C-alpha positions as CSV (number, residue, x, y, z in Angstrom):
1,M,88.8,94.5,118.4
2,G,87.0,97.4,120.1
3,T,83.6,97.3,121.8
4,K,81.2,98.7,119.1
5,N,78.6,101.4,120.3
6,D,74.9,101.0,119.4
7,T,74.9,104.7,118.4
8,A,77.4,104.2,115.6
9,V,76.5,105.4,112.1
10,R,78.1,105.1,108.6
11,V,79.1,108.6,108.1
12,S,79.1,110.2,104.7
13,E,81.5,113.1,105.7
14,F,83.9,114.4,108.2
15,I,84.5,117.7,109.7
16,I,88.2,118.8,110.1
17,T,88.6,120.6,113.4
18,G,92.2,120.5,114.1
19,F,92.9,124.1,113.0
20,D,89.8,125.8,114.7
21,H,91.7,127.0,117.8
22,L,94.3,128.8,115.6
23,S,94.2,132.8,115.2
24,H,96.4,132.9,111.9
25,Q,94.8,130.2,109.8
26,K,95.2,132.2,106.6
27,L,98.9,132.7,107.1
28,L,99.5,129.1,108.1
29,G,97.4,128.0,104.9
30,S,99.6,130.3,102.7
31,L,103.0,128.7,104.1
32,I,101.6,125.1,103.4
33,L,100.4,126.4,99.9
34,I,103.9,127.7,98.9
35,S,105.6,124.6,100.4
36,Y,103.4,122.3,98.5
37,V,103.7,124.4,95.2
38,L,107.6,124.3,95.7
39,T,107.4,120.5,96.5
40,L,105.6,119.9,93.1
41,V,107.8,122.2,91.0
42,G,111.1,120.6,92.8
43,C,110.0,117.2,92.4
44,G,108.6,117.7,89.0
45,T,111.7,119.1,87.9
46,N,113.8,116.2,89.2
47,V,111.6,113.8,87.3
48,S,111.8,115.5,84.1
49,I,115.4,116.0,84.0
50,I,115.9,112.2,84.9
51,V,113.5,110.9,82.4
52,A,114.5,113.3,79.7
53,D,118.4,112.4,80.0
54,R,119.2,108.9,79.1
55,R,122.7,109.3,80.7
56,L,120.9,109.6,84.0
57,H,119.1,106.3,83.4
58,S,121.2,104.6,86.3
59,P,120.1,103.1,89.6
60,M,120.8,106.2,91.9
61,Y,119.0,108.5,89.6
62,V,116.0,106.1,89.0
63,L,115.8,105.9,93.0
64,I,116.0,109.6,93.1
65,C,113.2,109.7,90.7
66,N,111.1,107.4,92.5
67,L,111.4,109.1,95.8
68,A,110.3,112.3,94.0
69,I,107.0,110.6,92.8
70,V,106.7,109.2,96.5
71,D,107.0,112.9,97.8
72,I,104.4,114.1,95.6
73,T,101.9,111.3,96.6
74,F,102.9,111.8,100.4
75,S,102.5,115.6,100.4
76,T,99.4,115.8,98.1
77,S,97.7,113.4,100.5
78,S,97.9,115.8,103.5
79,C,98.4,119.3,101.7
80,I,95.4,119.4,99.9
81,T,93.1,118.9,102.7
82,M,94.8,121.4,104.9
83,I,95.1,124.1,102.1
84,A,91.2,123.5,101.7
85,V,90.6,124.0,105.3
86,L,92.7,126.9,106.0
87,L,92.3,128.9,102.8
88,A,89.1,127.8,101.2
89,E,87.4,127.2,104.6
90,M,86.0,123.8,103.5
91,K,86.2,122.0,106.6
92,R,83.9,119.2,105.4
93,I,85.4,116.1,103.6
94,S,83.4,113.2,102.2
95,F,84.3,109.8,103.8
96,C,85.6,108.6,100.5
97,S,88.1,111.4,100.1
98,C,89.2,111.2,103.8
99,F,89.6,107.4,103.5
100,T,91.7,107.8,100.2
101,G,94.0,110.5,101.6
102,M,94.4,108.4,104.6
103,Y,95.6,105.7,102.3
104,C,97.7,107.7,100.1
105,Y,99.4,109.4,103.2
106,H,100.5,106.2,104.8
107,L,101.5,104.5,101.4
108,G,103.7,107.5,100.8
109,D,105.0,107.3,104.3
110,I,105.9,103.5,104.0
111,T,107.2,103.7,100.5
112,S,109.5,106.9,101.7
113,T,110.8,104.5,104.2
114,L,111.6,101.6,101.8
115,T,113.1,103.8,99.4
116,L,115.4,105.5,101.6
117,T,116.6,102.1,102.7
118,W,117.3,101.2,99.2
119,M,118.9,104.2,98.5
120,A,121.3,103.7,101.5
121,V,122.0,100.1,100.2
122,D,122.6,101.9,96.7
123,R,125.4,104.1,98.2
124,M,126.8,101.2,100.4
125,L,127.4,99.1,97.2
126,A,128.8,102.0,95.3
127,I,131.6,102.8,97.8
128,S,132.1,99.5,99.4
129,L,132.2,97.3,96.2
130,P,132.9,99.9,93.4
131,L,134.1,97.4,90.8
132,R,131.1,95.1,91.2
133,Y,128.4,97.9,91.7
134,I,127.3,97.9,88.1
135,T,126.8,94.1,87.9
136,I,125.1,93.8,91.4
137,L,122.7,96.7,91.0
138,T,121.5,96.7,87.4
139,N,118.7,99.0,86.2
140,R,116.4,96.1,86.1
141,R,117.2,95.2,89.6
142,C,116.6,98.6,90.8
143,I,113.3,99.0,89.0
144,M,112.2,95.5,90.3
145,S,113.0,96.7,94.0
146,I,111.0,99.9,93.5
147,V,108.0,98.0,92.2
148,A,108.6,95.9,95.3
149,T,108.6,98.9,97.7
150,W,105.2,99.8,96.3
151,I,103.7,96.4,96.4
152,I,104.7,95.9,100.0
153,G,103.4,99.4,100.8
154,M,100.0,98.3,99.4
155,L,100.1,94.9,101.2
156,S,101.1,96.7,104.6
157,L,98.1,98.7,104.4
158,S,95.6,96.0,103.6
159,Q,94.8,95.5,107.5
160,I,94.9,99.4,108.4
161,S,92.5,100.4,105.5
162,E,90.2,97.6,106.6
163,A,90.1,98.6,110.1
164,A,89.6,102.4,109.4
165,Y,86.9,101.6,106.8
166,N,84.9,99.3,109.0
167,V,85.2,101.1,112.4
168,P,81.8,102.3,113.7
169,Y,81.8,106.1,114.0
170,C,79.6,108.0,116.4
171,Q,80.2,111.6,115.1
172,P,81.8,112.9,112.0
173,I,84.8,114.8,113.6
174,I,88.4,114.8,112.8
175,Q,90.1,116.6,115.5
176,Y,93.5,116.4,113.6
177,V,94.5,118.5,110.6
178,F,94.0,115.9,108.0
179,C,92.9,112.4,107.6
180,D,95.5,109.8,108.7
181,Y,94.8,106.3,110.4
182,A,95.0,107.7,114.0
183,A,92.5,110.5,113.2
184,M,90.1,108.2,111.7
185,I,90.3,105.8,114.6
186,R,90.0,108.4,117.1
187,A,86.8,109.5,115.4
188,G,85.2,106.1,115.8
189,C,83.0,104.9,119.0
190,V,85.6,102.1,119.8
191,N,88.6,101.8,122.3
192,P,91.5,102.8,120.0
193,G,94.0,100.8,121.9
194,P,93.6,97.6,120.0
195,Y,93.4,99.3,116.7
196,F,96.8,101.1,117.3
197,S,98.3,97.7,117.7
198,I,97.9,97.2,114.1
199,P,100.3,100.0,112.9
200,S,102.8,98.5,115.3
201,L,102.7,94.9,113.8
202,V,102.9,96.5,110.3
203,G,106.0,98.5,111.6
204,W,107.5,95.2,112.7
205,W,106.9,93.5,109.5
206,L,108.5,96.5,107.6
207,W,111.6,96.3,110.0
208,L,112.0,92.5,109.1
209,L,111.7,93.5,105.3
210,G,114.4,96.0,105.8
211,G,112.7,99.2,105.6
212,H,113.8,100.7,108.8
213,F,116.1,103.4,110.1
214,T,118.3,100.5,111.8
215,L,119.2,99.1,108.5
216,I,120.2,102.6,107.0
217,F,122.4,103.1,110.1
218,L,124.1,99.8,109.5
219,T,124.8,100.6,105.8
220,Y,126.3,103.8,107.0
221,V,128.6,101.8,109.5
222,V,129.8,100.0,106.5
223,I,130.4,103.0,104.4
224,V,132.3,104.7,107.2
225,W,134.4,101.6,107.9
226,T,135.2,101.5,104.0
227,V,136.1,105.2,104.0
228,L,138.4,105.1,106.9
229,R,140.2,102.5,105.3
230,L,141.1,104.7,102.3
231,S,144.5,106.6,102.4
232,D,143.7,109.1,99.8
233,K,142.0,112.1,101.3
234,G,140.6,113.1,98.1
235,S,138.8,109.8,97.8
236,K,137.6,110.1,101.3
237,K,136.0,113.5,100.4
238,K,134.5,112.2,97.2
239,M,132.9,109.4,99.1
240,F,131.6,111.9,101.8
241,T,130.1,114.1,99.1
242,T,128.4,111.1,97.6
243,C,126.5,110.3,100.6
244,I,125.7,113.8,102.0
245,S,122.4,114.4,100.1
246,H,121.1,111.2,101.3
247,I,122.1,111.9,105.0
248,I,120.4,115.1,105.0
249,V,117.2,113.5,103.4
250,V,117.2,110.7,106.0
251,S,117.9,113.4,108.9
252,V,114.9,115.4,107.9
253,Y,112.5,112.5,107.3
254,Y,113.3,110.7,110.5
255,S,113.6,113.7,112.9
256,P,110.1,114.4,113.7
257,K,109.4,110.6,114.0
258,L,112.3,110.3,116.5
259,V,111.3,113.5,118.4
260,S,107.8,112.0,118.9
261,V,109.3,108.4,119.9
262,L,111.8,110.0,122.4
263,L,109.2,112.3,123.9
264,T,106.9,109.3,124.4
265,K,109.7,107.3,126.1
266,V,110.4,109.9,128.6
267,G,106.9,110.4,129.6
268,V,106.2,113.6,127.9
269,T,102.6,113.8,126.7
270,L,102.1,116.1,123.8
271,N,98.7,118.0,123.7
272,L,96.5,118.2,120.5
273,T,98.1,121.4,119.1
274,E,101.5,120.0,119.5
275,R,100.7,116.8,118.0
276,N,99.1,118.8,115.1
277,A,102.2,120.8,114.8
278,L,104.5,117.8,114.7
279,L,102.3,116.1,112.1
280,I,102.4,119.3,109.8
281,V,106.1,119.4,109.9
282,A,106.5,115.5,109.3
283,S,104.2,115.8,106.2
284,T,105.4,118.9,104.6
285,L,109.2,119.4,105.4
286,P,110.7,116.1,103.9
287,P,108.9,116.4,100.5
288,L,109.9,120.0,100.2
289,I,113.7,119.5,101.3
290,N,114.4,116.2,99.4
291,P,114.2,117.8,95.7
292,I,116.1,120.8,96.7
293,I,118.9,118.9,98.5
294,Y,119.3,116.5,95.4
295,C,119.3,119.4,93.1
296,L,122.1,121.2,95.0
297,T,124.0,118.2,95.9
298,T,124.1,116.2,92.9
299,K,126.6,117.3,90.2
300,E,124.5,116.2,87.1
301,L,120.9,117.4,88.4
302,R,122.7,120.8,89.3
303,T,124.5,121.1,85.8
304,H,121.1,120.3,84.0
305,L,119.3,123.2,85.9
306,I,122.3,125.6,85.5
307,N,122.2,124.9,81.7
308,L,118.5,125.4,81.5
309,F,118.5,128.7,83.3
310,T,121.4,129.8,81.1
311,K,119.8,128.8,77.9
312,N,116.6,130.6,78.8
313,R,118.5,133.7,79.7
314,V,120.4,133.7,76.2
315,E,117.2,133.0,74.3
316,I,115.4,136.2,76.2
317,K,118.3,138.4,75.2
């Protein structure tokens, strides 16, 4: 793939240097820690409510539960390293930990894309085919689709993880804020260009399988077309309320990616600090926002939370 360097060594650990130039590392570390704790609390709450209440064992809530698990995986893979570097000043990370973190990060990223796509399809079926929705998307089929997303994610990462594991390394320096594929490849003594073609091929494969922003956009075209044909304003409002949470979640997830792509298309070159900032936002904001959005906009989850806090207040009195 790339030309190997005779000075390459099998490193046992890496040194994370992406934060070295920052003057307020403790403040940033505290913010990341708070966001990570809130992510765990929010996602854990959603999962607990959905698992505990059998009335919520329907496709939409099963998909929300899966998204919460994906968010925990995605957030943990990046936040733990950043918190350790910024607050505990532990800049060294073993090769195995770095590789595992990279794998979990990209697995979470891929499964997030596929899960959001399935959630868009779920909303499209519920709105466009309400009478057949229950028979088309059963719990069994929903669970099978979730299992498929994780299997697809693992299969997609086979070449990426093999390349990152076998690349020869010249020096154990990670110039980014945590371990991802790009960071590990740039730490190797190879021409990174050919190695970066692998994620592009994976991206095309995922696009063919339906896990892509384009398919989500097309589902909303169908939804808008269906809603515009309704004469009842109350029904239109209800349809919009049904989709608003997913629209916000998709927007938060794809915004950093679209910004990065658009800047690249117009010829703007981001420096290392700007790339790291975009990476931090992309890895911490979606998992933090998702459980909050679903708790606030989903009536059943919101009712459960209100009842829980009301019950606790009564018991304390």
